[in-house]
MMTF fields as JSON, N, C-alpha, C and O atoms, coordinates in Angstrom:
{
  "mmtfVersion": "1.0.0",
  "mmtfProducer": "UNKNOWN",
  "numBonds": 483,
  "numAtoms": 484,
  "numGroups": 121,
  "numChains": 1,
  "numModels": 1,
  "chainsPerModel": [1],
  "groupsPerChain": [121],
  "chainIdList": ["A"],
  "bondAtomList": [4, 2, 8, 6, 12, 10, 16, 14, 20, 18, 24, 22, 28, 26, 32, 30, 36, 34, 40, 38, 44, 42, 48, 46, 52, 50, 56, 54, 60, 58, 64, 62, 68, 66, 72, 70, 76, 74, 80, 78, 84, 82, 88, 86, 92, 90, 96, 94, 100, 98, 104, 102, 108, 106, 112, 110, 116, 114, 120, 118, 124, 122, 128, 126, 132, 130, 136, 134, 140, 138, 144, 142, 148, 146, 152, 150, 156, 154, 160, 158, 164, 162, 168, 166, 172, 170, 176, 174, 180, 178, 184, 182, 188, 186, 192, 190, 196, 194, 200, 198, 204, 202, 208, 206, 212, 210, 216, 214, 220, 218, 224, 222, 228, 226, 232, 230, 236, 234, 240, 238, 244, 242, 248, 246, 252, 250, 256, 254, 260, 258, 264, 262, 268, 266, 272, 270, 276, 274, 280, 278, 284, 282, 288, 286, 292, 290, 296, 294, 300, 298, 304, 302, 308, 306, 312, 310, 316, 314, 320, 318, 324, 322, 328, 326, 332, 330, 336, 334, 340, 338, 344, 342, 348, 346, 352, 350, 356, 354, 360, 358, 364, 362, 368, 366, 372, 370, 376, 374, 380, 378, 384, 382, 388, 386, 392, 390, 396, 394, 400, 398, 404, 402, 408, 406, 412, 410, 416, 414, 420, 418, 424, 422, 428, 426, 432, 430, 436, 434, 440, 438, 444, 442, 448, 446, 452, 450, 456, 454, 460, 458, 464, 462, 468, 466, 472, 470, 476, 474, 480, 478],
  "bondOrderList": [1, 1, 1, 1, 1, 1, 1, 1, 1, 1, 1, 1, 1, 1, 1, 1, 1, 1, 1, 1, 1, 1, 1, 1, 1, 1, 1, 1, 1, 1, 1, 1, 1, 1, 1, 1, 1, 1, 1, 1, 1, 1, 1, 1, 1, 1, 1, 1, 1, 1, 1, 1, 1, 1, 1, 1, 1, 1, 1, 1, 1, 1, 1, 1, 1, 1, 1, 1, 1, 1, 1, 1, 1, 1, 1, 1, 1, 1, 1, 1, 1, 1, 1, 1, 1, 1, 1, 1, 1, 1, 1, 1, 1, 1, 1, 1, 1, 1, 1, 1, 1, 1, 1, 1, 1, 1, 1, 1, 1, 1, 1, 1, 1, 1, 1, 1, 1, 1, 1, 1],
  "groupList": [{"groupName": "UNK", "atomNameList": ["N", "CA", "C", "O"], "elementList": ["N", "C", "C", "O"], "formalChargeList": [0, 0, 0, 0], "bondAtomList": [1, 0, 2, 1, 3, 2], "bondOrderList": [1, 1, 2], "singleLetterCode": "X", "chemCompType": "L-PEPTIDE LINKING"}],
  "groupTypeList": [0, 0, 0, 0, 0, 0, 0, 0, 0, 0, 0, 0, 0, 0, 0, 0, 0, 0, 0, 0, 0, 0, 0, 0, 0, 0, 0, 0, 0, 0, 0, 0, 0, 0, 0, 0, 0, 0, 0, 0, 0, 0, 0, 0, 0, 0, 0, 0, 0, 0, 0, 0, 0, 0, 0, 0, 0, 0, 0, 0, 0, 0, 0, 0, 0, 0, 0, 0, 0, 0, 0, 0, 0, 0, 0, 0, 0, 0, 0, 0, 0, 0, 0, 0, 0, 0, 0, 0, 0, 0, 0, 0, 0, 0, 0, 0, 0, 0, 0, 0, 0, 0, 0, 0, 0, 0, 0, 0, 0, 0, 0, 0, 0, 0, 0, 0, 0, 0, 0, 0, 0],
  "groupIdList": [1, 2, 3, 4, 5, 6, 7, 8, 9, 10, 11, 12, 13, 14, 15, 16, 17, 18, 19, 20, 21, 22, 23, 24, 25, 26, 27, 28, 29, 30, 31, 32, 33, 34, 35, 36, 37, 38, 39, 40, 41, 42, 43, 44, 45, 46, 47, 48, 49, 50, 51, 52, 53, 54, 55, 56, 57, 58, 59, 60, 61, 62, 63, 64, 65, 66, 67, 68, 69, 70, 71, 72, 73, 74, 75, 76, 77, 78, 79, 80, 81, 82, 83, 84, 85, 86, 87, 88, 89, 90, 91, 92, 93, 94, 95, 96, 97, 98, 99, 100, 101, 102, 103, 104, 105, 106, 107, 108, 109, 110, 111, 112, 113, 114, 115, 116, 117, 118, 119, 120, 121],
  "secStructList": [7, 2, 2, 2, 2, 2, 2, 2, 2, 2, 2, 2, 2, 2, 2, 2, 2, 2, 2, 2, 6, 1, 1, 5, 2, 2, 2, 2, 2, 2, 2, 2, 2, 2, 2, 2, 2, 2, 2, 2, 2, 2, 2, 2, 2, 6, 6, 7, 7, 7, 1, 1, 7, 7, 7, 7, 7, 7, 6, 6, 7, 1, 1, 7, 7, 1, 1, 7, 7, 7, 2, 2, 2, 2, 2, 2, 2, 2, 2, 2, 2, 2, 2, 2, 2, 2, 2, 2, 2, 2, 2, 2, 2, 2, 2, 2, 2, 2, 2, 2, 2, 2, 1, 7, 7, 5, 2, 2, 2, 2, 2, 2, 7, 7, 7, 7, 7, 7, 7, 7, 7],
  "xCoordList": [131.875, 130.839, 129.502, 128.678, 129.176, 128.047, 127.584, 126.375, 128.396, 128.117, 127.574, 126.499, 128.322, 127.767, 126.414, 125.533, 126.178, 124.906, 123.856, 122.741, 124.074, 123.154, 122.904, 121.738, 123.793, 123.486, 122.646, 121.672, 122.911, 122.18, 120.707, 119.778, 120.543, 119.196, 118.551, 117.383, 119.057, 118.5, 118.119, 117.034, 118.908, 118.553, 117.477, 116.601, 117.53, 116.34, 115.128, 114.106, 115.034, 113.899, 113.308, 112.096, 114.254, 113.889, 113.353, 112.419, 113.847, 113.434, 112.068, 111.24, 111.838, 110.587, 109.553, 108.551, 109.736, 108.806, 108.387, 107.204, 109.396, 109.135, 108.248, 107.28, 108.533, 107.752, 106.352, 105.385, 106.184, 104.922, 104.003, 102.796, 104.504, 103.594, 103.162, 102.48, 103.39, 102.915, 101.608, 101.257, 100.912, 99.486, 99.553, 98.512, 100.542, 100.664, 100.73, 101.597, 99.894, 99.874, 101.134, 101.634, 101.652, 102.841, 104.116, 104.978, 104.12, 105.225, 105.007, 105.945, 103.673, 103.499, 103.977, 104.503, 103.76, 104.278, 105.811, 106.354, 106.447, 107.877, 108.471, 109.562, 107.762, 108.175, 108.052, 108.89, 106.838, 106.726, 107.75, 108.155, 108.205, 109.22, 110.65, 111.407, 110.949, 112.072, 112.083, 113.149, 110.853, 110.747, 111.072, 111.876, 110.506, 110.659, 112.041, 112.557, 112.758, 114.279, 115.076, 115.989, 114.662, 115.282, 115.265, 116.246, 113.968, 113.622, 114.445, 114.92, 114.51, 115.322, 116.729, 117.289, 117.3, 118.657, 119.041, 120.1, 117.977, 118.076, 118.051, 118.801, 117.235, 117.184, 118.418, 118.989, 118.927, 120.169, 121.28, 122.171, 121.349, 122.552, 122.442, 123.414, 121.399, 121.29, 121.797, 121.955, 122.067, 122.645, 124.346, 125.08, 124.71, 126.215, 126.798, 126.729, 127.321, 128.027, 129.493, 130.319, 129.84, 131.172, 131.699, 130.941, 132.931, 133.363, 134.253, 135.232, 133.677, 134.376, 134.153, 134.961, 133.084, 132.842, 131.344, 130.448, 131.201, 130.021, 129.554, 130.397, 128.248, 127.842, 127.927, 126.902, 129.048, 129.368, 129.888, 130.662, 129.493, 130.032, 131.044, 130.686, 132.377, 133.271, 132.992, 132.41, 133.406, 133.199, 133.771, 134.864, 133.021, 133.315, 133.095, 133.437, 132.599, 132.469, 130.873, 130.068, 130.527, 129.191, 128.563, 127.354, 129.541, 129.174, 130.167, 131.33, 129.807, 130.772, 131.996, 131.871, 133.049, 134.197, 134.4, 134.375, 134.597, 134.709, 133.479, 132.371, 133.766, 132.57, 131.958, 132.706, 130.746, 130.158, 128.881, 128.331, 128.446, 127.195, 125.965, 125.962, 124.959, 123.679, 122.964, 122.745, 122.531, 121.836, 120.295, 119.691, 119.716, 118.217, 117.861, 116.903, 118.565, 118.266, 118.245, 117.372, 119.353, 119.29, 118.144, 117.63, 117.648, 116.461, 115.133, 114.217, 115.149, 113.938, 113.985, 112.924, 115.174, 115.124, 114.746, 114.011, 115.32, 114.91, 113.383, 112.793, 112.806, 111.375, 110.579, 109.617, 111.169, 110.576, 110.594, 109.696, 111.702, 111.875, 110.834, 110.255, 110.615, 109.578, 108.098, 107.279, 107.824, 106.576, 106.422, 105.353, 107.559, 107.563, 107.311, 106.648, 107.858, 107.622, 106.233, 105.64, 105.569, 104.072, 103.325, 102.507, 103.604, 103.083, 103.071, 102.094, 104.336, 104.487, 103.77, 103.32, 103.678, 102.807, 101.418, 100.717, 100.871, 99.375, 99.116, 98.206, 100.028, 99.794, 99.949, 99.323, 100.751, 100.816, 99.524, 98.919, 99.081, 97.72, 96.661, 95.905, 96.605, 95.646, 95.878, 94.916, 96.923, 97.088, 96.709, 96.016, 97.116, 96.783, 95.204, 94.703, 94.481, 93.051, 92.373, 91.321, 92.997, 92.407, 92.69, 91.935, 93.749, 94.035, 93.131, 92.706, 92.855, 92.074, 90.512, 89.822, 90.116, 88.763, 88.665, 87.651, 89.558, 89.576, 90.31, 90.104, 91.311, 92.025, 92.918, 93.288, 93.361, 94.166, 94.898, 94.477, 96.043, 96.716, 96.941, 97.718, 96.277, 96.375, 95.25, 94.063, 95.785, 94.848, 93.641, 92.543, 93.932, 92.828, 91.669, 90.48, 92.17, 91.202, 90.613, 89.447, 91.333, 90.537, 89.541, 88.557, 89.619, 88.675, 87.315, 86.298, 87.221, 86.091, 85.775, 84.7, 86.476, 86.276, 85.227, 85.004, 84.563, 83.463, 84.049, 84.661, 83.885, 84.455, 83.777, 82.585, 84.688, 84.178, 83.139, 83.137, 82.41, 81.385, 82.162, 82.841, 82.079, 82.669, 81.923, 80.766, 82.525, 81.853, 81.511, 82.274, 80.394, 80.022, 81.158, 81.666, 81.448, 82.519, 81.85, 82.537],
  "yCoordList": [190.874, 190.343, 190.618, 191.241, 190.147, 190.242, 191.815, 192.041, 192.779, 194.136, 194.62, 195.215, 194.356, 194.687, 194.042, 194.734, 192.851, 192.247, 192.971, 193.175, 193.341, 194.024, 195.319, 195.712, 196.075, 197.342, 197.15, 197.891, 196.175, 195.841, 195.596, 196.15, 194.741, 194.334, 195.633, 195.786, 196.533, 197.768, 198.631, 199.211, 198.765, 199.657, 199.064, 199.753, 197.804, 197.046, 197.234, 197.47, 197.176, 197.245, 198.706, 198.916, 199.684, 201.18, 201.499, 202.298, 200.957, 201.317, 200.574, 201.093, 199.479, 198.681, 199.544, 199.893, 199.889, 200.569, 201.903, 202.208, 202.628, 203.877, 203.634, 204.374, 202.539, 202.224, 201.717, 201.993, 201.118, 200.567, 201.589, 201.353, 202.73, 203.907, 204.643, 205.627, 204.412, 205.277, 204.756, 203.597, 205.597, 205.117, 204.425, 203.899, 204.364, 203.6, 202.057, 201.601, 201.393, 199.847, 199.206, 198.274, 199.663, 199.065, 199.387, 198.539, 200.529, 200.746, 199.947, 199.443, 199.803, 198.853, 197.44, 196.734, 197.039, 195.805, 195.547, 194.472, 196.708, 196.594, 196.708, 196.213, 197.326, 197.484, 196.018, 195.549, 195.377, 194.049, 193.068, 192.206, 193.17, 192.292, 192.558, 191.631, 193.889, 194.284, 193.9, 193.658, 193.829, 193.4, 191.952, 191.512, 191.163, 189.677, 189.416, 188.425, 190.157, 189.902, 190.183, 189.446, 191.312, 191.611, 190.518, 190.219, 189.859, 188.882, 187.485, 186.703, 187.349, 186.214, 186.244, 185.286, 187.492, 187.817, 187.611, 187.126, 188.071, 187.782, 186.372, 185.954, 185.644, 184.154, 183.565, 182.701, 183.92, 183.328, 183.703, 182.875, 184.831, 185.325, 184.62, 184.563, 184.142, 183.633, 182.179, 181.603, 181.554, 180.21, 180.361, 179.448, 181.35, 181.536, 181.672, 180.744, 182.721, 182.957, 182.677, 183.567, 181.285, 181.019, 180.68, 180.264, 180.877, 180.736, 179.465, 179.271, 178.587, 177.305, 176.25, 175.345, 176.403, 175.244, 174.701, 175.051, 173.84, 173.137, 172.216, 171.659, 172.023, 171.066, 169.653, 168.976, 169.186, 167.793, 166.968, 167.476, 165.785, 165.023, 163.915, 163.121, 163.983, 163.048, 161.676, 161.324, 160.869, 159.391, 158.953, 159.374, 158.106, 157.502, 158.486, 158.095, 159.645, 160.593, 160.6, 160.066, 161.173, 161.265, 162.723, 162.953, 163.628, 165.047, 165.83, 165.429, 166.906, 167.642, 168.18, 168.443, 168.285, 168.813, 170.371, 170.885, 171.035, 172.538, 173.205, 172.704, 174.551, 175.408, 175.23, 175.395, 174.927, 174.771, 175.63, 176.055, 175.855, 176.57, 175.609, 174.435, 176.268, 175.533, 175.522, 176.559, 174.28, 174.158, 174.503, 174.862, 174.397, 174.672, 176.082, 176.257, 177.105, 178.5, 178.614, 179.23, 177.926, 177.872, 177.306, 177.81, 176.141, 175.507, 176.412, 176.425, 177.136, 177.918, 179.132, 179.541, 179.75, 180.857, 180.415, 181.071, 179.235, 178.779, 178.584, 178.942, 178.008, 177.769, 179.212, 179.415, 180.121, 181.465, 182.242, 183.04, 181.99, 182.58, 182.068, 182.847, 180.819, 180.283, 180.768, 181.021, 180.874, 181.495, 182.951, 183.446, 183.641, 185.019, 185.259, 186.227, 184.351, 184.412, 184.195, 185.017, 183.154, 182.961, 184.25, 184.713, 184.814, 185.948, 187.134, 187.848, 187.242, 188.386, 188.216, 189.179, 186.91, 186.598, 186.788, 187.282, 186.468, 186.729, 188.146, 188.599, 188.992, 190.409, 191.123, 192.175, 190.677, 191.368, 191.254, 192.207, 189.842, 189.647, 190.573, 191.232, 190.625, 191.53, 192.925, 193.513, 193.494, 194.826, 195.027, 195.991, 194.217, 194.302, 194.3, 194.998, 193.435, 193.418, 194.638, 195.16, 194.993, 196.26, 197.583, 198.552, 197.442, 198.739, 198.522, 199.543, 197.398, 197.211, 197.697, 198.261, 197.407, 197.603, 199.154, 199.787, 199.664, 201.029, 201.994, 203.142, 201.717, 202.792, 203.427, 204.566, 202.884, 203.536, 202.442, 201.29, 202.897, 202.002, 202.788, 202.371, 203.95, 204.6, 204.081, 204.042, 203.683, 202.954, 203.775, 203.265, 205.132, 205.991, 206.156, 206.225, 206.21, 206.34, 204.884, 204.787, 203.79, 202.566, 202.412, 201.729, 202.916, 202.725, 203.327, 202.758, 204.444, 205.086, 204.727, 205.134, 204.123, 203.984, 203.009, 202.021, 203.294, 202.412, 201.542, 202.133, 200.316, 199.573, 200.049, 200.334, 200.082, 200.44, 199.428, 198.251, 199.864, 199.027, 198.276, 198.916, 196.874, 196.271, 196.136, 195.717, 196.477, 196.396, 194.977, 194.056, 194.798, 193.337, 192.983, 193.767, 191.697, 191.136, 190.481, 189.978],
  "zCoordList": [35.151, 34.176, 34.77, 34.1, 36.146, 36.738, 36.846, 36.821, 36.952, 37.138, 35.764, 35.689, 34.713, 33.315, 33.084, 32.573, 33.393, 33.101, 34.07, 33.589, 35.262, 36.066, 35.494, 35.538, 34.953, 34.282, 33.143, 33.008, 32.228, 31.04, 31.442, 30.855, 32.469, 32.914, 33.408, 33.05, 34.114, 34.593, 33.393, 33.43, 32.344, 31.182, 30.401, 29.878, 30.316, 29.502, 30.301, 29.657, 31.635, 32.484, 32.406, 32.359, 32.398, 32.404, 31.086, 31.006, 30.044, 28.622, 28.378, 27.629, 28.935, 28.855, 29.545, 28.92, 30.747, 31.544, 30.731, 30.58, 30.249, 29.613, 28.438, 28.266, 27.52, 26.358, 26.86, 26.15, 27.829, 28.262, 28.805, 28.852, 29.226, 29.579, 28.55, 28.838, 27.378, 26.177, 25.728, 25.951, 25.112, 24.834, 23.477, 23.082, 22.784, 21.453, 21.788, 22.534, 21.272, 21.434, 20.948, 21.579, 19.871, 19.305, 20.348, 20.576, 20.862, 21.958, 23.146, 23.763, 23.516, 24.661, 24.368, 25.23, 23.041, 22.812, 22.694, 22.948, 22.266, 22.245, 23.686, 23.972, 24.495, 26.005, 26.702, 27.472, 26.283, 26.816, 26.378, 27.159, 25.103, 24.667, 25.34, 25.628, 25.562, 26.253, 27.678, 28.244, 28.332, 29.761, 29.736, 30.558, 28.845, 28.941, 28.59, 29.106, 27.773, 27.489, 28.819, 29.19, 29.516, 30.868, 31.865, 32.547, 31.93, 32.852, 32.409, 33.231, 31.193, 30.552, 31.035, 31.566, 30.798, 31.199, 32.668, 33.067, 33.442, 34.917, 35.316, 36.198, 34.714, 35.133, 34.54, 35.205, 33.346, 32.921, 33.722, 33.91, 34.216, 35.227, 36.566, 37.319, 36.837, 38.21, 38.239, 39.315, 36.995, 36.969, 36.957, 36.581, 37.317, 37.405, 36.024, 35.218, 35.768, 34.381, 34.399, 34.602, 34.161, 34.123, 32.642, 31.766, 32.47, 31.07, 31.102, 31.824, 30.11, 29.758, 30.838, 31.047, 31.47, 32.538, 32.436, 33.204, 31.429, 31.285, 32.393, 33.098, 32.589, 33.659, 33.249, 33.168, 32.996, 32.707, 33.899, 34.709, 33.999, 34.94, 34.287, 33.417, 34.844, 34.208, 34.49, 35.516, 33.577, 33.652, 35.04, 35.418, 35.786, 37.035, 38.182, 39.298, 38.069, 39.173, 39.516, 38.753, 40.585, 40.974, 40.781, 40.737, 40.678, 40.573, 39.752, 39.709, 39.1, 38.485, 39.412, 40.609, 38.757, 39.523, 39.294, 38.176, 40.428, 40.465, 40.309, 40.498, 39.897, 39.586, 38.2, 37.237, 38.004, 36.823, 36.776, 37.792, 35.506, 35.297, 35.391, 35.02, 35.925, 36.054, 34.867, 34.24, 34.461, 33.236, 33.325, 32.314, 34.462, 34.612, 34.218, 33.465, 34.673, 34.002, 32.539, 31.929, 31.929, 30.551, 29.957, 28.959, 30.585, 30.011, 30.203, 29.38, 31.35, 31.638, 30.702, 30.23, 30.392, 29.377, 27.957, 27.219, 27.64, 26.353, 26.17, 25.151, 27.198, 27.334, 27.202, 26.461, 28.049, 28.031, 26.747, 26.477, 25.885, 24.723, 23.725, 22.969, 23.73, 22.849, 23.223, 22.339, 24.509, 24.947, 24.667, 24.31, 24.845, 24.425, 22.898, 22.525, 22.019, 20.635, 20.412, 19.714, 20.924, 20.876, 21.193, 20.399, 22.334, 22.863, 21.865, 21.637, 21.287, 20.334, 18.999, 18.379, 18.565, 17.334, 17.645, 16.762, 18.795, 19.13, 19.062, 18.367, 19.89, 20.152, 18.883, 18.758, 17.843, 16.587, 15.896, 15.404, 15.889, 15.212, 15.861, 15.147, 17.204, 17.792, 17.349, 16.855, 17.443, 16.977, 15.449, 15.123, 14.625, 13.312, 13.011, 12.13, 13.845, 13.54, 14.386, 14.017, 15.421, 15.954, 15.017, 14.939, 14.43, 13.678, 12.319, 11.776, 11.814, 10.64, 10.928, 10.079, 12.156, 12.529, 12.967, 12.675, 13.557, 14.161, 13.69, 14.085, 12.751, 12.183, 13.17, 12.883, 14.341, 15.326, 16.086, 16.179, 16.629, 17.564, 18.798, 19.657, 18.935, 20.289, 21.167, 20.844, 22.338, 23.328, 23.816, 24.038, 23.974, 24.419, 23.387, 23.7, 22.106, 20.965, 20.772, 20.388, 21.011, 20.86, 21.897, 21.612, 23.036, 24.066, 23.665, 24.061, 22.902, 22.582, 21.06, 20.62, 20.357, 18.846, 18.499, 19.199, 17.387, 17.055, 15.812, 14.922, 15.762, 14.579, 13.196, 13.076, 12.234, 10.933, 10.418, 10.779, 9.704, 8.949, 7.858, 7.055, 7.803, 6.84, 5.571, 5.602, 4.394, 3.057, 2.713, 3.006, 2.106, 1.637, 0.604, -0.198, 0.773, -0.21, -1.418, -2.308]
}
């Protein structure tokens, strides 16, 4: 299971880097989201991927019995998902406003583009 997870993480990272090297701002955003998913999967896999072994302490014991999954990486990934969603929403709003003002999502054109004159409302 760990080998398959490592392969998936590698593919996600490679696709993210490929997308982030494009000049299109939307592709950069999709690459950023893929990269954050690869990092989340890496953190999740670091907590030991065991099947059917929750981190529960039986009544009367001081520690869990046997091999159990670590709950800390799961909590970190959950927090990272929420932060990633906030970043996605902010960046989508930024892309929309940039497109509205400059009529392009190409980062090279955005560098030299002049904002449109807004018509009076």
